[in-house]
N, C-alpha and C positions, 0 to 999 in steps of 0.2 A: 799077959794082961793087955799089952799095947795092941796086939792083933785083935783081941776081943773088942777093944774100943774102936778100932778102925772098921771092923765088921759092923758094929752097931751103928756107927756114923754112916757108912755106905748104905746099909739097909734102910736107915731112916731117910736118907736123901732119895733113894729109889722109890720108897713108899710115898713120900710127900710129893715128889716130882717124877711120876712115871715116864714122862716125856722130858728128856734132858733139855729141850728147848725152853721148858718152863722154870728151870732153875733161876732164882731171882737175879735180877739186875736187867739184863737184856740178852737176846739171842746172839750167839757168836761173839763171845767176849771172854775176858780172862777168867771169869767165874767157871764157865764150862771147861776151860783149859785146866785150871787147878783141880776141880772135882774129878774130871775124867782121866787126867794123868794119874791121880790117886786111885781111881777105880782100876786102871790097868796095872798098877803096882800091886794092888790087893789081889787081883786075878792071878798075877804071877806068883804071889805068896801062897794062895789058897787053892788054885785051880778051880775055883768056883766060877763056872761059865757065865753066871748072871752079871758079874762085873764087866767082863769082856763084852757081853751082849749090850749092856747099857752104854758103854763108850761107843761101840760100833753103831748103835741106833742113832746117836747124835751125828756121827760122821756120815752115815748113809743117808740121813735126811738132808745133808748139805753137799754131798759129792755125787754127781751124776755118773752114769755108766761110762761116760767119756772123760771124766775127770774135771768137768766144769764145777764151779763152786756157786752155791747160793748162800746169800747172807753175808759173805765176806766182802768188806769194802776196802780194806787196806788203808784206812784213813787214820788209824791210831795203833800204837803198839799194843793196846788192850786186845785187839782182835788177833794179833799174831800168836798169842799164847794158845788159843784154841787150836791153831794149826799144828801145834806139837802133837796133838792126839792123832791127827792124820798121819804124821810121820811115823808114830809108833805103830799104827795099824798097817802101814806099808811094810815096816820091818817085820811084823808078825805074819802077814799074809802074802806079801809080794805082789799084791794086786796093783796093776799098772795105773788104774784110775786114781788110786791114792797117791802114787808118785807124781802123776800129772797135777793133781790138786795141790800137793805140797810145793811143786815147782811154781805154781801160780802165786802162792803166798810168798815164796822166796823172791819172785819177780817184783812183788810190791815194795821190796826194799830198794829196787832201782829207782832213783829219783826221789826217794823218801827225803823229806826236808831235814836239814842238819844245820847246826850252828857253825860258825866260822872254823871251829876246831874239829869239826866232824861229828859232834855229838848229835844223836837223833833227837828231834823234837818228840815230845810225848805223843802229840797228835798233829795232824796237818793244820788244824785250826788253832794251835797253841804256839805261836811263833816264839822260838828261842827257848821254850820250856823243856827242861829235862827232868824227868821224875825217876826216882830210884826204882819204883815198881815197873816202870816202862822199860828200863834197862834190863831188868830181870825177865819181863815177859817177852821182849824181843829176843833176848839172849837164849831163853829156853827153846824157842823155835829154831834159832840159828844153830845152836849146838846140836840139837837133834837132827836137823836137816844135814848138817855137815858130817855127822857121824854115821848117818844111815843112808843118805842118798848121794850127795855130791858136794863139791866145793869145800871140802874139809878144812884146808888151811885158811882159805878166805873167810869162812864162817867163824872159825876159832879166833882168827886175828881181829875180826870185826867185834866180836864179843869182848875180847880183851881191851880193845881200843875204847869201847863204850864205857866199860867199868873204870878205866884210868881217866877218861875224859870227865865222867861224872864226879869222880873223886877229886879231881883238880878244881872243880867248881864248888865243891861242898866242904873243902878243908877250911877249918877255922884258924886262920893265921898259922902260927908255928906251934899251936897247942897239941897237935897230933889228933885232935878231935874233928869230927865231921858234923856239919849242921843237919 
């Protein structure tokens, strides 16, 4: 039953939004990352090439033959999540342009703004703000990049640091609860 629901949801999304760039919110954002990572998991579970093709359509609209990116700004952790789809396609295909594009996204973490304790700001325009979904979105890219392309130890350590850092800011006294 769960697979049937996943198929129904994926098919509905592809019917409503035949171009992945039109998935609501904005182009090159966490929404594409969530939806398209799900499409790739569904492709792996069903071998239905439509799901792979849909994810690849998004990536191919934004990654040139030389690995340049269009639409990616690197100004928020929101956009990092969509980069996880590029890493997955590199792992599946071995196409160097996908690796180069993923490296460009990874490079956006260099100089990315942080709090004094090293926590990523959610966005460059949000001084000092850490958001739990941002830690997840940046982490999804970093874990995939580290496991599939390079910098495994550094990527995994960074994700662990971000989770611990956020937890330290969100703990409600000694209650064991988080805000």
